[in-house]
C-alpha positions in Angstrom: 0.0 0.0 0.0 1.5 3.5 -0.9 2.5 5.5 2.1 0.1 8.4 1.5 -3.0 6.2 1.7 -3.1 5.9 5.5 -2.5 9.6 5.8 -5.4 10.3 3.4 -7.8 8.0 5.3 -6.8 9.6 8.6 -7.5 13.1 7.2 -11.0 12.1 6.0 -11.8 10.6 9.4 -10.8 13.8 11.2 -12.8 15.9 8.7 -15.9 13.7 9.3 -15.5 14.0 13.0 -15.4 17.8 12.8 -18.7 17.7 10.8 -20.4 15.6 13.5 -19.0 17.7 16.3 -19.8 21.2 15.0 -22.5 20.7 12.3 -20.4 22.5 9.8 -21.7 22.9 6.2 -19.2 23.0 3.3 -20.3 24.9 0.2 -18.6 25.2 -3.2 -18.9 28.7 -4.7 -20.3 28.9 -8.2 -17.7 29.6 -11.0 -17.5 33.1 -12.3 -17.9 33.8 -16.0 -14.9 33.9 -18.2 -14.6 37.2 -20.1 -13.5 37.7 -23.6 -9.9 38.7 -22.6 -9.4 35.5 -20.5 -10.0 37.2 -17.1 -12.6 36.0 -14.7 -15.6 38.4 -14.6 -19.0 38.5 -13.0 -21.6 39.4 -15.6 -25.4 39.8 -16.0 -27.0 39.0 -19.3 -30.3 40.8 -20.2 -31.9 39.3 -23.3 -34.0 41.9 -25.1 -35.9 40.2 -27.9 -35.5 38.0 -31.0 -36.6 38.6 -34.6 -37.7 42.3 -34.9 -37.1 45.2 -37.3 -36.2 48.8 -36.9 -36.1 51.5 -39.7 -38.0 54.1 -41.5 -40.7 52.5 -43.6 -43.5 53.4 -46.0 -46.3 51.0 -46.9 -49.9 50.5 -47.6 -52.0 48.9 -44.8 -55.4 47.3 -45.5 -57.5 48.2 -42.5 -61.1 47.4 -43.4 -62.9 44.9 -45.7 -66.6 44.8 -46.4 -68.7 42.7 -48.7 -72.4 42.1 -49.2 -75.4 44.0 -50.3 -76.4 47.6 -49.7 -79.9 48.8 -50.6 -82.4 51.6 -50.1 -86.1 51.5 -50.9 -89.2 53.4 -49.8 -89.7 51.6 -46.5 -86.4 49.7 -45.9 -82.7 49.7 -46.5 -79.5 47.9 -45.7 -76.2 49.5 -44.9 -72.7 48.1 -44.3 -70.5 49.4 -41.5 -67.0 48.5 -40.3 -64.8 50.1 -37.7 -61.0 50.1 -37.5 -58.2 51.5 -35.3 -55.0 53.4 -36.2 -52.2 53.8 -33.7 -49.0 55.7 -33.5 -46.0 56.0 -34.2 -46.7 55.5 -37.8 -48.1 58.5 -39.6 -50.8 58.2 -42.2 -50.4 60.2 -45.4 -53.8 59.3 -47.0 -55.5 56.3 -48.4 -58.3 55.1 -50.7 -61.4 52.9 -50.7 -61.6 50.4 -53.6 -65.2 49.5 -54.4 -65.7 46.4 -56.4 -69.2 46.1 -57.8 -70.4 42.7 -58.9 -74.1 43.4 -59.4 -75.8 42.1 -62.6 -76.8 45.7 -63.6 -73.5 47.4 -62.6 -70.0 45.9 -62.5 -66.5 47.3 -62.2 -64.1 48.9 -59.8 -64.1 52.4 -58.5 -61.3 54.0 -56.3 -62.2 56.7 -53.8 -59.1 58.6 -52.4 -59.2 60.4 -49.1 -56.9 62.7 -47.2 -55.1 61.8 -44.0 -56.8 64.6 -42.1 -60.1 62.7 -41.9 -58.5 59.7 -40.1 -58.8 59.4 -36.3 -57.5 56.8 -33.8 -60.9 55.1 -34.1 -62.7 55.2 -37.5 -65.9 53.9 -38.9 -66.5 53.1 -42.6 -70.1 53.1 -43.7 -71.5 52.3 -47.1 -75.1 53.0 -48.0 -77.2 53.5 -51.2 -79.5 56.3 -52.2 -83.2 55.8 -52.5 -84.7 55.2 -55.9 -87.0 58.1 -55.2 -90.5 58.0 -56.7 -89.8 54.6 -58.1 -90.8 52.9 -54.9 -91.4 49.6 -56.7 -87.7 49.4 -57.7 -85.4 49.9 -54.7 -81.7 50.6 -55.2 -79.6 47.5 -54.6 -75.8 47.1 -55.0 -73.8 43.9 -54.5 -70.3 44.9 -53.7 -67.1 44.4 -51.8 -64.9 47.3 -50.5 -61.3 47.4 -49.2 -60.0 50.4 -47.3 -56.2 51.0 -47.5 -54.2 53.5 -45.5 -50.9 54.8 -46.8 -48.5 55.5 -44.0 -44.9 56.2 -43.3 -42.7 56.7 -40.2 -40.0 55.6 -38.0 -40.3 52.0 -36.8 -38.2 52.0 -33.7 -37.9 49.4 -31.0 -37.9 50.2 -27.3 -36.9 47.8 -24.4 -37.3 48.4 -20.7 -35.3 46.6 -18.1 -34.9 47.2 -14.3 -31.7 47.3 -12.3 -31.4 47.3 -8.5 -29.4 50.0 -6.8 -26.8 47.4 -6.0 -26.4 46.4 -9.7 -26.4 50.0 -10.9 -23.7 51.1 -8.5 -21.4 48.1 -8.8 -21.5 47.9 -12.6 -18.1 48.7 -14.2 -19.2 48.7 -17.8 -22.0 47.6 -20.2 -22.0 45.9 -23.6 -24.6 46.0 -26.4 -24.7 42.9 -28.6 -26.9 42.9 -31.7 -27.0 40.3 -34.4 -28.4 41.8 -37.6 -29.9 39.2 -39.9 -30.7 41.5 -42.8 -29.9 45.2 -43.7 -31.6 47.3 -46.3 -30.2 50.8 -47.1 -27.1 52.5 -46.0 -28.1 54.4 -42.9 -26.8 53.7 -39.4 -28.4 51.7 -36.6 -28.6 53.9 -33.6 -28.9 52.7 -30.0 -29.8 55.1 -27.1 -29.7 54.0 -23.5 -31.7 56.4 -21.3 -31.6 59.0 -24.1 -27.8 58.8 -24.5 -26.3 57.5 -27.7 -24.2 54.4 -27.0 -23.9 53.1 -30.6 -24.3 54.5 -34.1 -22.8 52.5 -37.0 -23.7 50.3 -40.0 -22.2 47.0 -38.9 -24.3 43.9 -38.9 -22.5 42.3 -36.0 -22.7 44.8 -33.1 -20.5 44.4 -30.0 -20.2 47.8 -28.4 -18.9 48.6 -24.8 -20.1 51.7 -22.9 -19.4 53.2 -19.5 -21.4 52.2 -16.5 -22.7 55.7 -15.8 -25.3 55.1 -18.5 -27.2 52.7 -16.2 -29.9 54.0 -13.8 -31.3 52.5 -10.7 -34.8 51.3 -11.5 -36.2 51.4 -15.1 -33.7 51.7 -18.0 -34.8 52.3 -21.5 -32.9 51.1 -24.6 -34.1 52.4 -28.0 -33.0 51.1 -31.4 -33.7 53.2 -34.6 -32.6 53.8 -38.2 -33.1 56.8 -40.6 -35.2 57.1 -43.7 -34.5 54.5 -46.4 -32.9 52.1 -44.0 -34.2 48.9 -42.3 -32.5 46.5 -40.0 -33.9 43.1 -39.3 -32.5 41.8 -36.0 -32.1 38.2 -35.1 -31.2 38.7 -31.4 -30.1 41.5 -29.1 -28.9 41.7 -25.5 -27.3 44.0 -22.9 -24.4 42.5 -20.8 -23.5 44.2 -17.5 -20.0 43.7 -16.1 -19.3 44.0 -12.4 -15.5 43.4 -12.1 
């Protein structure tokens, strides 16, 4: 038997006796994270979101579709009505209603444009027919479908909120923004603001940007990603990393 075996057995027996005598608890600390430079660092990862877009966009949005019959006679009538909502931050520039008539007596398409000024956050589209007047035996009847399209443009930014305790905010030594861009359209910069301060502005598709810890706040922190007109970034994943050592 090697000479060190009896010594090892004796040490284990002494250690076991100490546990029984004093009720000691032995814990193994968790391993710290290994930083990019090879040094051991304590870090906190805050995942923001996957699969989103930022940019300045223009498009047509179909907001209401109606189909059926509208009619008006001497004693009765049938109207069609549909409500739809419009929300910020996209700004409407106008729109049109496309009427598609498929009645036996009248067929064809007719486009009715309208100005953006008539649009409200909550809108109601109503289609009705005029009365046939003195020809009470022949009411006005239209079989039709109608699609309302709103033309809009504006900045499609993305905002993320995350909360830091006073301990995290005071002990943080630096932060890092990581953004993986899946697709880029246009030549403008992707801009990142943390609590209204710019921490990144560039055209890279693989973003790894360090920033000073004084950008962090105790409580709610707000990160905003945006891009200028003619540019769109489709992001695969994004996160904030906070370093404490």
